[in-house]
Backbone as CSV, one residue per row, in Angstrom:
resi,resn,N_x,N_y,N_z,CA_x,CA_y,CA_z,C_x,C_y,C_z
1,MET,15.640,-51.603,-111.152,17.018,-51.922,-111.471,17.255,-51.601,-112.943
2,PRO,18.348,-50.866,-113.274,18.611,-50.537,-114.671,18.939,-51.794,-115.465
3,PRO,18.638,-51.757,-116.774,18.964,-52.899,-117.606,20.463,-53.128,-117.635
4,SER,20.860,-54.359,-117.853,22.296,-54.653,-117.907,22.888,-54.112,-119.192
5,ALA,24.170,-53.832,-119.139,24.866,-53.271,-120.295,24.862,-54.258,-121.437
6,ASP,24.675,-53.741,-122.629,24.724,-54.558,-123.826,26.161,-54.562,-124.319
7,THR,26.887,-55.598,-124.003,28.278,-55.663,-124.412,28.468,-56.654,-125.545
8,ASP,27.360,-57.110,-126.132,27.476,-57.974,-127.301,28.070,-57.174,-128.439
9,SER,28.280,-57.824,-129.538,28.873,-57.137,-130.677,27.975,-56.007,-131.138
10,PRO,28.580,-54.856,-131.441,27.811,-53.724,-131.948,27.428,-53.968,-133.394
11,PRO,26.551,-53.114,-133.915,26.251,-53.206,-135.335,27.542,-53.106,-136.147
12,GLU,27.524,-53.608,-137.344,28.734,-53.664,-138.178,29.109,-52.286,-138.709
13,THR,29.566,-51.410,-137.818,30.061,-50.099,-138.221,31.423,-49.887,-137.601
14,ASP,32.260,-49.182,-138.296,33.596,-48.831,-137.813,34.427,-50.045,-137.418
15,ILE,34.198,-51.191,-138.016,34.982,-52.376,-137.701,36.300,-52.277,-138.444
16,SER,37.388,-52.359,-137.705,38.692,-52.284,-138.345,39.132,-53.674,-138.776
17,THR,40.028,-53.691,-139.736,40.475,-54.963,-140.274,41.671,-55.517,-139.526
18,ASP,42.270,-54.716,-138.646,43.400,-55.238,-137.886,42.895,-55.847,-136.582
19,GLU,43.816,-56.191,-135.709,43.466,-56.895,-134.476,43.005,-55.969,-133.352
20,SER,43.098,-54.651,-133.532,42.712,-53.745,-132.458,41.188,-53.674,-132.325
21,THR,40.749,-53.177,-131.189,39.331,-53.007,-130.928,38.851,-51.765,-131.663
22,SER,37.766,-51.903,-132.430,37.220,-50.729,-133.118,36.612,-49.790,-132.083
23,PRO,36.501,-48.506,-132.409,35.859,-47.574,-131.472,34.433,-47.990,-131.115
24,SER,33.702,-48.516,-132.064,32.333,-48.962,-131.797,32.314,-50.128,-130.806
25,GLN,33.226,-51.073,-130.992,33.333,-52.187,-130.045,33.785,-51.687,-128.673
26,ALA,34.651,-50.689,-128.675,35.156,-50.135,-127.420,34.032,-49.527,-126.583
27,VAL,33.030,-48.968,-127.233,31.889,-48.404,-126.503,31.191,-49.501,-125.700
28,GLY,30.946,-50.635,-126.327,30.316,-51.750,-125.615,31.178,-52.269,-124.475
29,ARG,32.479,-52.348,-124.727,33.386,-52.809,-123.670,33.434,-51.810,-122.522
30,ALA,33.423,-50.508,-122.854,33.414,-49.482,-121.804,32.129,-49.583,-120.985
31,ALA,31.011,-49.797,-121.659,29.735,-49.947,-120.947,29.808,-51.111,-119.967
32,GLY,30.427,-52.198,-120.397,30.589,-53.341,-119.514,31.472,-53.022,-118.319
33,MET,32.559,-52.289,-118.554,33.464,-51.915,-117.462,32.788,-50.987,-116.459
34,LEU,31.932,-50.099,-116.958,31.312,-49.070,-116.127,30.045,-49.545,-115.416
35,HIS,29.511,-50.688,-115.813,28.243,-51.141,-115.238,28.362,-51.226,-113.722
36,PRO,27.428,-50.603,-112.985,27.556,-50.544,-111.526,27.470,-51.906,-110.826
37,GLU,26.821,-52.880,-111.440,26.654,-54.182,-110.781,27.631,-55.236,-111.287
38,THR,27.937,-55.193,-112.565,28.756,-56.263,-113.141,30.099,-55.789,-113.670
39,GLY,30.324,-54.481,-113.715,31.569,-53.940,-114.256,32.722,-54.088,-113.293
40,ARG,33.916,-54.019,-113.847,35.100,-54.187,-113.010,35.727,-52.860,-112.581
41,LEU,35.176,-51.748,-113.051,35.710,-50.443,-112.663,35.143,-50.056,-111.291
42,PRO,36.005,-49.749,-110.333,35.532,-49.390,-108.993,34.682,-48.118,-108.997
43,ASN,33.859,-47.970,-107.967,32.996,-46.793,-107.832,33.795,-45.498,-107.906
44,GLY,34.960,-45.462,-107.282,35.788,-44.256,-107.292,36.227,-43.860,-108.693
45,ASP,36.542,-44.848,-109.511,36.937,-44.556,-110.893,35.742,-44.059,-111.716
46,ARG,34.573,-44.646,-111.503,33.374,-44.158,-112.208,33.090,-42.714,-111.799
47,ALA,33.243,-42.432,-110.514,33.026,-41.064,-110.021,34.048,-40.103,-110.629
48,ALA,35.295,-40.534,-110.744,36.331,-39.683,-111.349,35.987,-39.365,-112.802
49,LEU,35.447,-40.333,-113.525,35.043,-40.080,-114.909,33.854,-39.117,-114.972
50,ARG,32.911,-39.235,-114.063,31.761,-38.316,-114.052,32.208,-36.874,-113.801
51,ARG,33.258,-36.708,-112.984,33.729,-35.367,-112.609,34.782,-34.811,-113.566
52,ILE,35.149,-35.532,-114.572,36.273,-35.156,-115.430,36.123,-33.740,-115.977
53,ASP,37.214,-32.993,-115.979,37.256,-31.649,-116.560,37.481,-31.823,-118.052
54,LEU,36.508,-31.423,-118.847,36.563,-31.692,-120.278,37.624,-30.864,-121.009
55,ASP,38.077,-29.777,-120.392,39.141,-28.984,-121.009,40.514,-29.606,-120.780
56,THR,40.706,-30.218,-119.623,41.969,-30.888,-119.308,41.645,-32.280,-118.766
57,PRO,41.337,-33.196,-119.663,40.802,-34.495,-119.244,41.811,-35.509,-118.731
58,VAL,43.082,-35.169,-118.752,44.080,-36.173,-118.399,43.930,-36.544,-116.924
59,THR,43.563,-37.776,-116.692,43.410,-38.333,-115.358,43.818,-39.798,-115.426
60,PRO,44.330,-40.343,-114.369,44.727,-41.752,-114.398,43.576,-42.686,-114.818
61,THR,42.363,-42.374,-114.387,41.228,-43.231,-114.732,40.973,-43.228,-116.229
62,LEU,41.053,-42.069,-116.862,40.847,-41.997,-118.310,41.833,-42.912,-119.020
63,TRP,43.098,-42.833,-118.658,44.111,-43.655,-119.325,43.934,-45.129,-119.018
64,LYS,43.554,-45.441,-117.802,43.316,-46.833,-117.439,42.239,-47.435,-118.350
65,VAL,41.157,-46.704,-118.531,40.057,-47.201,-119.365,40.479,-47.272,-120.828
66,LEU,41.109,-46.221,-121.337,41.502,-46.208,-122.752,42.473,-47.333,-123.081
67,PHE,43.434,-47.583,-122.211,44.380,-48.671,-122.474,43.696,-50.028,-122.372
68,ASP,42.774,-50.186,-121.418,42.010,-51.435,-121.325,41.155,-51.660,-122.560
69,LEU,40.690,-50.558,-123.151,39.852,-50.647,-124.357,40.685,-50.733,-125.632
70,GLU,41.997,-50.681,-125.480,42.912,-50.682,-126.619,42.645,-49.484,-127.532
71,GLN,42.385,-48.341,-126.899,42.154,-47.093,-127.620,43.220,-46.095,-127.188
72,ASP,44.388,-46.198,-127.774,45.474,-45.310,-127.376,46.114,-44.592,-128.554
73,GLU,45.427,-44.575,-129.675,45.936,-43.864,-130.849,44.911,-42.836,-131.295
74,SER,45.382,-41.672,-131.667,44.485,-40.584,-132.041,43.846,-40.769,-133.415
75,ARG,44.320,-41.702,-134.198,43.712,-42.056,-135.490,43.387,-40.850,-136.368
76,GLY,44.379,-40.017,-136.604,44.222,-38.946,-137.581,43.776,-37.599,-137.055
77,MET,43.606,-37.418,-135.767,43.288,-36.095,-135.224,44.327,-35.765,-134.160
78,SER,44.343,-34.528,-133.724,45.332,-34.163,-132.711,45.099,-34.990,-131.443
79,GLN,46.176,-35.321,-130.775,46.100,-36.126,-129.563,45.217,-35.460,-128.510
80,THR,45.335,-34.143,-128.394,44.548,-33.408,-127.402,43.063,-33.511,-127.697
81,LYS,42.661,-33.276,-128.954,41.246,-33.392,-129.338,40.741,-34.807,-129.105
82,TRP,41.541,-35.784,-129.469,41.164,-37.185,-129.306,40.917,-37.504,-127.825
83,GLU,41.823,-37.051,-126.962,41.675,-37.279,-125.524,40.425,-36.595,-124.985
84,GLN,40.172,-35.362,-125.427,38.993,-34.633,-124.968,37.711,-35.331,-125.404
85,ARG,37.691,-35.851,-126.603,36.480,-36.528,-127.088,36.227,-37.829,-126.352
86,TRP,37.287,-38.619,-126.121,37.105,-39.842,-125.343,36.702,-39.507,-123.910
87,ALA,37.283,-38.457,-123.343,36.918,-38.051,-121.982,35.449,-37.669,-121.914
88,THR,34.974,-36.932,-122.903,33.565,-36.541,-122.945,32.666,-37.768,-123.040
89,LEU,33.025,-38.684,-123.922,32.224,-39.899,-124.093,32.189,-40.712,-122.799
90,LEU,33.340,-40.941,-122.193,33.401,-41.752,-120.974,32.742,-41.047,-119.795
91,MET,32.802,-39.714,-119.760,32.113,-38.959,-118.724,30.614,-39.217,-118.833
92,GLY,30.075,-39.108,-120.037,28.647,-39.348,-120.227,28.255,-40.772,-119.901
93,MET,29.072,-41.715,-120.340,28.783,-43.125,-120.073,28.860,-43.425,-118.572
94,ALA,29.747,-42.744,-117.855,29.848,-42.949,-116.408,28.585,-42.442,-115.709
95,HIS,28.041,-41.327,-116.191,26.769,-40.836,-115.645,25.662,-41.864,-115.887
96,CYS,25.705,-42.497,-117.039,24.657,-43.441,-117.448,25.111,-44.889,-117.307
97,ALA,25.933,-45.166,-116.338,26.457,-46.520,-116.144,25.314,-47.520,-116.040
98,GLY,25.405,-48.574,-116.851,24.377,-49.610,-116.876,23.252,-49.323,-117.845
99,LEU,23.327,-48.221,-118.582,22.227,-47.818,-119.458,22.586,-47.827,-120.943
100,HIS,23.700,-48.421,-121.318,24.053,-48.503,-122.743,23.274,-49.644,-123.381
101,ASP,22.671,-49.357,-124.534,21.944,-50.386,-125.280,22.065,-50.052,-126.766
102,TYR,22.774,-50.892,-127.518,22.947,-50.665,-128.954,21.606,-50.616,-129.690
103,ASP,20.563,-51.219,-129.131,19.274,-51.305,-129.812,18.350,-50.113,-129.562
104,VAL,18.776,-49.131,-128.784,17.962,-47.944,-128.523,18.699,-46.730,-129.082
105,PRO,18.359,-46.318,-130.302,19.044,-45.161,-130.894,18.971,-43.938,-129.972
106,LEU,20.019,-43.144,-129.984,20.096,-41.979,-129.115,18.875,-41.069,-129.291
107,GLY,18.492,-40.797,-130.515,17.338,-39.927,-130.748,16.069,-40.480,-130.117
108,GLN,15.834,-41.760,-130.284,14.667,-42.410,-129.681,14.733,-42.297,-128.156
109,ALA,15.907,-42.557,-127.588,16.077,-42.488,-126.135,15.756,-41.091,-125.616
110,LEU,16.243,-40.077,-126.308,15.989,-38.705,-125.868,14.506,-38.364,-125.937
111,ALA,13.839,-38.778,-126.997,12.405,-38.515,-127.120,11.625,-39.266,-126.043
112,GLU,11.957,-40.530,-125.814,11.258,-41.319,-124.791,11.459,-40.735,-123.403
113,ALA,12.628,-40.147,-123.165,12.925,-39.555,-121.856,12.289,-38.179,-121.686
114,GLY,11.785,-37.600,-122.773,11.150,-36.288,-122.688,12.090,-35.115,-122.883
115,TRP,13.236,-35.351,-123.525,14.197,-34.276,-123.820,13.528,-33.278,-124.755
116,ALA,13.487,-32.027,-124.367,12.782,-30.989,-125.122,13.358,-30.826,-126.525
117,GLU,12.471,-30.540,-127.465,12.887,-30.377,-128.850,13.892,-29.239,-129.009
118,THR,13.714,-28.150,-128.272,14.673,-27.042,-128.378,16.061,-27.477,-127.917
119,ARG,16.124,-28.293,-126.857,17.415,-28.823,-126.405,17.998,-29.785,-127.430
120,PHE,17.125,-30.587,-128.031,17.584,-31.535,-129.045,18.190,-30.796,-130.239
121,VAL,17.522,-29.770,-130.698,18.022,-28.985,-131.843,19.371,-28.359,-131.490
122,ARG,19.478,-27.808,-130.284,20.750,-27.225,-129.833,21.871,-28.273,-129.842
123,LEU,21.550,-29.476,-129.390,22.530,-30.559,-129.371,22.968,-30.921,-130.791
124,MET,22.025,-31.000,-131.699,22.347,-31.374,-133.080,23.112,-30.279,-133.811
125,GLU,22.960,-29.039,-133.394,23.648,-27.919,-134.048,24.932,-27.504,-133.330
126,ALA,25.264,-28.176,-132.245,26.400,-27.772,-131.404,27.726,-27.888,-132.144
127,ASP,28.618,-26.952,-131.834,29.966,-26.994,-132.381,30.883,-27.710,-131.392
128,ASP,32.158,-27.785,-131.746,33.153,-28.485,-130.927,33.230,-27.975,-129.487
129,GLU,32.997,-26.680,-129.296,33.120,-26.098,-127.960,31.914,-26.382,-127.087
130,THR,30.726,-26.301,-127.648,29.518,-26.452,-126.829,29.038,-27.900,-126.727
131,LEU,29.416,-28.753,-127.662,28.937,-30.131,-127.641,29.273,-30.860,-126.333
132,PRO,30.500,-30.795,-125.812,30.789,-31.496,-124.552,29.911,-31.036,-123.385
133,VAL,29.652,-29.745,-123.308,28.808,-29.214,-122.231,27.391,-29.752,-122.360
134,LEU,26.865,-29.734,-123.577,25.511,-30.230,-123.806,25.415,-31.742,-123.581
135,LEU,26.480,-32.459,-123.930,26.475,-33.911,-123.717,26.495,-34.253,-122.232
136,ARG,27.183,-33.466,-121.419,27.165,-33.690,-119.968,25.737,-33.529,-119.448
137,ARG,25.065,-32.460,-119.867,23.675,-32.236,-119.437,22.764,-33.363,-119.923
138,MET,22.974,-33.785,-121.176,22.164,-34.863,-121.734,22.359,-36.147,-120.935
139,ALA,23.609,-36.466,-120.605,23.909,-37.683,-119.851,23.261,-37.630,-118.470
140,GLN,23.356,-36.491,-117.813,22.740,-36.356,-116.493,21.225,-36.520,-116.586
141,TYR,20.647,-35.991,-117.646,19.199,-36.106,-117.849,18.799,-37.560,-118.089
142,LEU,19.499,-38.235,-119.002,19.186,-39.640,-119.281,19.358,-40.494,-118.027
143,ALA,20.384,-40.212,-117.247,20.607,-40.960,-116.005,19.462,-40.730,-115.026
144,SER,18.995,-39.494,-114.928,17.901,-39.195,-113.997,16.618,-39.913,-114.398
145,LYS,16.467,-40.184,-115.685,15.285,-40.888,-116.187,15.511,-42.392,-116.295
146,GLN,16.736,-42.850,-116.005,17.107,-44.266,-116.157,16.798,-44.758,-117.573
147,GLN,17.123,-43.921,-118.566,16.807,-44.190,-119.963,17.995,-44.816,-120.684
148,PRO,17.867,-46.065,-121.130,18.929,-46.668,-121.946,19.076,-45.931,-123.283
149,ALA,20.282,-45.934,-123.813,20.561,-45.304,-125.100,21.793,-45.948,-125.713
150,ASN,21.917,-45.808,-127.013,23.090,-46.299,-127.732,24.191,-45.243,-127.646
151,TRP,25.176,-45.494,-126.794,26.260,-44.537,-126.617,27.237,-44.534,-127.788
152,ASP,27.119,-45.493,-128.688,27.940,-45.430,-129.895,27.474,-44.277,-130.779
153,ASP,26.192,-43.928,-130.722,25.711,-42.741,-131.445,26.401,-41.483,-130.918
154,VAL,26.590,-41.421,-129.615,27.281,-40.272,-129.013,28.738,-40.247,-129.480
155,ARG,29.368,-41.408,-129.506,30.760,-41.484,-129.977,30.864,-40.952,-131.395
156,ARG,29.974,-41.386,-132.250,30.010,-40.943,-133.644,29.795,-39.436,-133.734
157,LEU,28.883,-38.897,-132.935,28.622,-37.460,-132.907,29.869,-36.686,-132.485
158,LEU,30.581,-37.204,-131.503,31.792,-36.543,-131.008,32.966,-36.616,-131.984
159,PHE,33.154,-37.772,-132.595,34.356,-37.979,-133.391,34.214,-37.539,-134.844
160,TYR,33.007,-37.187,-135.259,32.784,-36.665,-136.618,32.018,-35.355,-136.495
161,PRO,32.698,-34.282,-136.061,32.005,-33.032,-135.757,31.609,-32.176,-136.963
162,SER,32.177,-32.455,-138.136,31.848,-31.605,-139.280,31.945,-32.400,-140.575
163,GLY,31.397,-31.802,-141.621,31.444,-32.427,-142.935,30.221,-33.287,-143.213
164,ASP,30.280,-33.962,-144.364,29.147,-34.781,-144.801,28.857,-35.924,-143.846
165,THR,29.895,-36.552,-143.319,29.692,-37.655,-142.380,28.982,-37.157,-141.136
166,ALA,29.370,-35.992,-140.631,28.729,-35.419,-139.444,27.253,-35.159,-139.707
167,GLU,26.952,-34.655,-140.877,25.553,-34.388,-141.237,24.753,-35.692,-141.277
168,ASP,25.331,-36.725,-141.861,24.659,-38.036,-141.905,24.418,-38.576,-140.497
169,ILE,25.383,-38.408,-139.615,25.246,-38.876,-138.236,24.135,-38.118,-137.530
170,ARG,24.121,-36.821,-137.675,23.076,-36.011,-137.038,21.689,-36.407,-137.556
171,LEU,21.589,-36.645,-138.852,20.309,-37.087,-139.408,19.914,-38.462,-138.877
172,SER,20.887,-39.347,-138.713,20.588,-40.687,-138.190,20.161,-40.635,-136.722
173,ILE,20.510,-39.589,-136.017,20.068,-39.387,-134.635,18.710,-38.687,-134.622
174,ALA,18.527,-37.735,-135.536,17.285,-36.954,-135.566,16.076,-37.783,-136.018
175,ARG,16.263,-38.667,-136.975,15.124,-39.446,-137.484,14.395,-40.199,-136.372
176,PRO,15.115,-41.000,-135.552,14.393,-41.705,-134.485,13.800,-40.763,-133.423
177,TYR,14.443,-39.615,-133.212,13.898,-38.649,-132.258,12.524,-38.188,-132.728
178,TYR,12.462,-37.720,-133.966,11.197,-37.189,-134.476,10.171,-38.300,-134.743
179,ARG,10.630,-39.479,-135.118,9.717,-40.616,-135.299,9.040,-40.956,-133.971
180,THR,9.828,-40.959,-132.899,9.293,-41.265,-131.568,8.352,-40.160,-131.104
181,LEU,8.715,-38.898,-131.319,7.826,-37.795,-130.954,6.504,-37.898,-131.703
182,HIS,6.583,-38.198,-132.984,5.367,-38.325,-133.812,4.487,-39.448,-133.283
183,ALA,5.079,-40.582,-132.948,4.313,-41.714,-132.418,3.672,-41.352,-131.084
184,GLN,4.391,-40.595,-130.247,3.824,-40.172,-128.956,2.655,-39.241,-129.158
185,ASN,2.741,-38.360,-130.150,1.671,-37.411,-130.416,0.437,-38.090,-131.005
186,ASP,0.636,-39.198,-131.702,-0.484,-39.939,-132.280,-1.264,-40.708,-131.223
187,ASP,-0.621,-40.977,-130.083,-1.299,-41.747,-129.018,-2.308,-40.966,-128.248
């Protein structure tokens, strides 16, 4: 049986000062909604999210989840890009329903699951066009291995695709990946 979703408070990142739900908190709430045993989202809606077309993500299920999560503002990026990024994130989380864990960094999860280093490097170097495709494959892989991961790391990767912040995020994902690989090689 997969571990239950970690819907407790996320680490203190991206916390907004107003009354809305921060994107980081929304990830935990989405994980709770998507959980196959305890979530309130029906199987059909989870399936619709798994099948979402990342180029044209507008679907009733996407909006239902975003409004429930109080995530309906693009917060400084084009509405279309914002919708595509949330669709990509929710698609991956739907594949990995019940496997979100704030305490398992994405890099560590990928290394523990046996994600190849060449695939990992491709994921870390991906641009806006290829990242959604690679994230779908990554989600399917993690689901096949029943590997918990921190999906807030994926959110950060999606919503900060370039610049210094993006580089910091990629490094924060890469460190646990290589640390875990090194520990496995020492055994």
